[in-house]
N, C-alpha and C positions, 0 to 999 in steps of 0.2 A: 580178152584184151585188157581188162582192167587188171588182172593178176600181172601181165607183163609190165605195165606201167608201175604197179607196186614194186615189182622185184627190180627194176631200173631204179627207182627212187631209193631203195634199199642198197643196192649196191653203190650209187653215187654217195650216199651218206657214210658209207662203210669205207670206201676208196677215200673219200675225202679225210676221214679220221686217221686213216693208215699213212696217206700222204703227209698230213700235218705231223704225226708221228715222225715218219722218217726224216722230214726237214729238221725238226728239233733235234734229232740225234746227230744229224750231220753238221750241227753248228749254226752260230747266229752269223750270218753274212748279209750285209745290204745289197740289193740288185747290182748297184755300180761296181762291187767288190768281188762280184762272182768271177772265180778262175774260169778258163777254157772247160776243166775237168768237171767243175760244178754244173755249168751250163750244159755240157752234153748230158750228164745224169740227169738233171733236171727235165730236160726235154724227153729223153727216154723213158722217164718213170711216168711221165704225162701221156706220152702216146700210148704206153701199156694199160694204163688207167682207162683211157678213152675206148680202146678196143674191147675192154671188159664191160664197161658200161654200154658200149652200141651193141653188143651181142649178149644179152642176157642169160643165153642157154650155154656160155662157156663156164666151165667150173672157174669160181672165183679163185680157187687155189692155184689155178694155172698162172693167174694174173699176180699174185702175192708172191709167189716163187722169185720171177725176174726182178720185182721191185726190190724184194729185200737183197737180192744177190747185187744189184746196182747200188743199194746203199751201204753193203759191205764193202764193195769194191771202191767206192768213193772214200769211206772211211780210211780204208787201208793206204790208198794213194796219197790222202792228206797227211797221215801220219808220214809216210815216206817224205812227202815234200816237207814237212815240218823239220826233220832230222837232217835232211841231205840238202844244203843249198843249191847244188849244180842241177838237182832234179827239179827244185822250185823254180829256178831260173827257166828251166827248159820248157815248164809246163805253163808257168804264168807270166814268162817274159821278165824284163828288167826295164827300168826307167831309161828313157833317151831325153838327151839334153837337145832340144830343137833350136833354141836360141840362147847364145852365150854373149854377155856384155853387148847386146843389141845387134848382134850379128846372127843371120841365119845359117844353121849347120846342116847343109844343103845334102851331105852325105847320110846324116841322120834321118832327115825327112824322105828320103828315097828309099831308104831300107826298111822304115815303117809304112811306105806308101801312103805318106801324109803331104797334101799339097798346101800350097800357100793360101788358097781361100779358106779350108779348114782352120789354119792357123790364124788368119785374122779375123774369122768369125767368132773363134773361142777367145780371141783377146778382147774383142768387142764387147762380148757378154761380161767381161771382167772390167768393163770402162776403160779400156787401155787402146789408144787408137793410133798410137806410134809406137813403131818397133824399137825406136831408140830408147824410150821410157823402160824397157824390158832388160832388166839384168840376166835373169834367167828365165826360161821357159821349158818345163819339163814334162813330157808325155807319160804317164804313168802307166803300169801293166794294165789298169782297168780301163784305159781309153782316156781318162780325164786329164785336163791340163791344169799344171800347177804353175803358177806364174810369180816370181819375185821382181818386184818394182826396183828401179835404179833409187839410189838416196840412203843406201845402208853403208855402214863403215867398213863393211867386210866385202872384199872383192872376189870372194871364192864361197862355193856351196860347202855346207856342214855335211860332211861325207861320212857314212859309217866306215870304220878303219878295222873293227872286229865284229863279226857276227856269229853267234853260236859257237865261239871259241876258235873261230878260224879268221886268220887275216885275210883282208880285202886288198891284196896286192896291186889291183888296178886302180883303186882308190888312192892307196899310198903314192904310186905313180904320179896320179893328178895333182896331189898337192907336192910333188919333189921330194918325197921323204923315203925312207927305205926301212927295212924290217928291224935293224939293229936300234935306229932311232925311237921305232914304236915300242920295242921291247925295254928300251931304257926308261922311256916315258912311264910304261906301265909299273915298273917296279919303283920309279918315283912316286908313284900313286898308289903304292901298297899291293901290286899285283905282281907276283914272281912268276905265274906260269900264265899264258895267254889263255889256255884252256878253261880258267877261272872266270873268264869274262864272257859274259851273255851278250852285251852290246856295248860299243865303244864308238864315239864319234869327236871330231875335232874341228874346232873353227876359231880362226882368231886367238890361238893361245888359250882357249878354253875348251876343258874336255867335259864329255858326259861319259858316266861309266857306270854301268849296270852288272853287277857280279852276277855268275851263274850259281841258280839257287842250288842245283844238284851237287855242286862242288863245295858250296858252303855249309850244307847239310851234313856233308861227310865228317 
């Protein structure tokens, strides 16, 4: 019996170290920032580890194989998510504006299955007790609520217009601009090719532009 307890203890320490190594290799992410893929993989790795600890007579290698496979799958999907925004949006979701200029966006709330009680509670946690004080309330893909109070000079959100060298046409439509206008402005800012831009946002006549390092190094 003592040998069994010792074996369980050694397995626990071994799997603890392995899981710690796996999570480090999968990248640093805060709990609130975990994507759906991260959460599923973390839960499955934890379940595999529990089974291996509960039954000390199962070969440890049989538990290590699925854990390493899950880690490899998560790293692969994270790479795909990093390179392809449509896949990233599909897996992680996109931000949703729930309040715009003090008015509830009921369609967005229904789409996210987000009720008024949830909204009011999160607003109170941010010391906001009147919807009229809210310029924008944005439900982030992580589930947190970002709130912009009224009182700023700008009347619209700062939206990314270019991400990973690709134009965000839906954001352009929101600010009532077109592709020709954006490309002209990029030339004025020293960028002849949109592919050379990693990130670009625009708000109240001000630009924030970050060049694509890959293109700058060439």
